C-alpha positions as CSV (number, residue, x, y, z in Angstrom):
1,M,-9.1,16.3,-16.3
2,S,-8.3,14.5,-12.9
3,R,-7.2,12.1,-12.5
4,K,-9.7,9.8,-10.6
5,Q,-8.6,8.1,-7.1
6,P,-7.0,4.4,-7.4
7,T,-10.3,1.9,-6.6
8,F,-7.6,-0.4,-5.0
9,T,-4.2,0.3,-3.4
10,Q,-2.5,-3.4,-3.2
11,T,-2.5,-6.5,-4.7
12,M,-2.8,-8.9,-2.0
13,Q,-3.7,-12.1,-3.0
14,L,-3.8,-14.3,-6.3
15,G,-7.0,-16.7,-6.9
16,I,-6.0,-19.5,-8.8
17,V,-8.9,-22.9,-9.5
18,V,-7.8,-26.2,-9.8
19,P,-8.6,-29.6,-10.3
20,D,-6.5,-31.5,-7.5
21,L,-5.1,-28.9,-4.5
22,E,-2.4,-32.2,-4.0
23,A,-1.9,-32.5,-7.6
24,A,-1.1,-28.4,-7.6
25,V,0.8,-27.9,-4.5
26,R,2.6,-30.8,-5.4
27,A,3.5,-29.4,-8.6
28,Y,4.4,-25.4,-7.1
29,E,7.0,-26.8,-4.9
30,E,8.3,-29.3,-7.2
31,Q,8.4,-27.6,-10.6
32,Y,9.3,-24.2,-8.8
33,G,10.3,-24.3,-5.3
34,I,7.0,-22.8,-3.8
35,G,6.0,-23.4,-0.8
36,P,5.6,-23.8,2.0
37,W,1.9,-24.1,2.0
38,D,-0.8,-23.2,4.6
39,F,-4.0,-26.0,3.9
40,M,-7.3,-25.2,4.6
41,E,-11.2,-25.7,4.1
42,I,-14.4,-23.5,3.5
43,G,-17.9,-24.3,4.7
44,P,-20.9,-24.2,6.8
45,E,-18.0,-24.3,9.9
46,N,-16.8,-20.3,9.1
47,A,-18.8,-18.9,5.7
48,E,-21.4,-17.0,6.7
49,N,-24.2,-15.6,5.2
50,V,-23.0,-16.1,1.5
51,L,-25.0,-15.6,-1.7
52,V,-23.7,-16.7,-5.1
53,D,-25.5,-14.6,-7.6
54,G,-27.2,-13.4,-5.3
55,Q,-29.2,-16.2,-3.9
56,P,-28.3,-18.1,-0.7
57,A,-26.1,-20.8,-0.7
58,Q,-22.8,-22.3,0.8
59,W,-19.1,-21.9,0.1
60,K,-17.3,-24.9,0.1
61,S,-14.2,-25.3,-1.4
62,R,-10.5,-26.9,-0.2
63,I,-7.6,-24.2,0.1
64,A,-4.2,-24.1,0.0
65,M,-2.5,-21.1,0.7
66,T,1.6,-19.0,-0.1
67,M,2.9,-16.0,-0.2
68,V,5.4,-15.3,-2.9
69,G,7.0,-12.1,-3.4
70,G,4.6,-10.3,-0.4
71,V,1.8,-11.4,-2.8
72,M,0.0,-14.3,-1.5
73,W,-1.2,-17.3,-4.0
74,E,-4.3,-18.9,-3.3
75,L,-5.0,-22.2,-5.1
76,I,-8.4,-23.0,-4.6
77,E,-9.9,-27.3,-5.3
78,P,-14.1,-26.6,-6.0
79,Q,-16.2,-29.0,-3.6
80,D,-19.3,-27.6,-5.1
81,E,-20.1,-27.9,-9.4
82,A,-22.8,-25.7,-8.9
83,D,-20.5,-22.8,-6.8
84,M,-18.4,-19.9,-9.3
85,F,-15.4,-21.6,-8.5
86,G,-16.9,-24.8,-9.7
87,R,-18.3,-23.0,-12.8
88,F,-14.9,-21.2,-13.2
89,L,-13.2,-25.1,-13.4
90,A,-15.5,-26.4,-15.6
91,E,-16.0,-23.8,-18.1
92,R,-12.0,-24.3,-18.5
93,G,-12.4,-27.8,-19.3
94,G,-11.6,-29.3,-15.9
95,V,-8.1,-27.5,-16.2
96,G,-8.1,-24.4,-13.9
97,G,-7.0,-21.0,-14.2
98,V,-6.2,-17.6,-12.7
99,H,-9.6,-17.0,-10.8
100,H,-9.4,-14.1,-9.5
101,V,-6.9,-10.5,-7.9
102,A,-7.9,-9.8,-4.4
103,V,-6.9,-6.3,-3.6
104,R,-6.7,-3.3,-1.0
105,T,-9.3,-0.3,-1.1
106,P,-9.3,2.1,0.7
107,D,-12.9,2.4,0.7
108,F,-14.6,-1.0,1.1
109,R,-18.0,0.3,2.0
110,Q,-17.4,3.0,-1.5
111,T,-16.0,0.3,-3.4
112,L,-18.9,-1.8,-3.4
113,A,-21.7,1.3,-3.6
114,N,-19.6,2.0,-7.3
115,Q,-19.8,-1.0,-8.1
116,A,-23.5,-1.3,-7.8
117,A,-23.9,2.2,-9.6
118,R,-22.6,1.0,-12.5
119,G,-24.5,-1.8,-12.7
120,G,-22.1,-4.7,-11.2
121,R,-23.3,-7.0,-8.5
122,S,-21.0,-9.4,-6.5
123,I,-21.0,-12.7,-7.5
124,L,-20.3,-14.2,-4.4
125,S,-20.2,-12.7,-0.8
126,G,-20.5,-13.4,2.7
127,S,-18.2,-13.3,5.7
128,F,-15.2,-15.4,6.7
129,T,-14.1,-16.0,10.1
130,G,-15.4,-12.3,10.1
131,I,-14.6,-9.8,7.5
132,E,-17.2,-9.3,4.5
133,V,-16.1,-10.0,1.5
134,H,-16.7,-9.7,-1.7
135,Y,-16.1,-11.2,-5.6
136,L,-17.1,-8.7,-7.7
137,D,-18.2,-8.8,-11.5
138,S,-15.3,-6.8,-12.9
139,A,-13.6,-9.5,-15.7
140,P,-16.4,-7.9,-18.5
141,D,-14.3,-4.7,-17.6
142,I,-10.8,-5.2,-16.3
143,G,-10.8,-9.2,-17.5
144,V,-10.5,-10.4,-13.6
145,I,-12.8,-10.7,-10.8
146,L,-11.5,-8.8,-8.3
147,E,-11.8,-9.7,-4.4
148,V,-12.2,-7.0,-1.5
149,F,-12.9,-7.1,1.9
150,S,-14.2,-5.5,4.8
151,G,-10.9,-5.5,7.3
152,M,-7.6,-7.1,6.2
153,P,-7.4,-11.4,6.3
154,D,-4.6,-12.9,7.4
155,L,-5.3,-16.4,6.4
156,A,-1.9,-18.5,6.2
157,G,-2.5,-20.5,9.4
158,A,-6.1,-19.6,10.3
């Protein structure tokens, strides 16, 4: 049997939901020496055509990002209890944790088509700074949500 072509070829980012962004950054810096961090907010001014569970929505989060060994670590403080990050935080009793892994795909559109053909869906999708982003409902298959994107995001300093 021939081996299937890989759906993703590189880990780009580790997404971690936190209840308090400043406290999390402080802990990473003081306890683990991780940083410096770039900060940004995601909201209607830079996130467009947002769908959550297939329905129009707003995407509002506060984010801190840093590079660790060639992989971006993204801390996400939800600003809306109803979006996927807010729900994740609530489901974990407000503790937070690893939410998703962003990966590079050889063919973005084919990845989305394959997901749909398997009955999968995008939990959250939209355009962020001109790049189309999808968070795939891959956790039932592989234990973690995958984030895929149409271009090469350069979020640091965005």
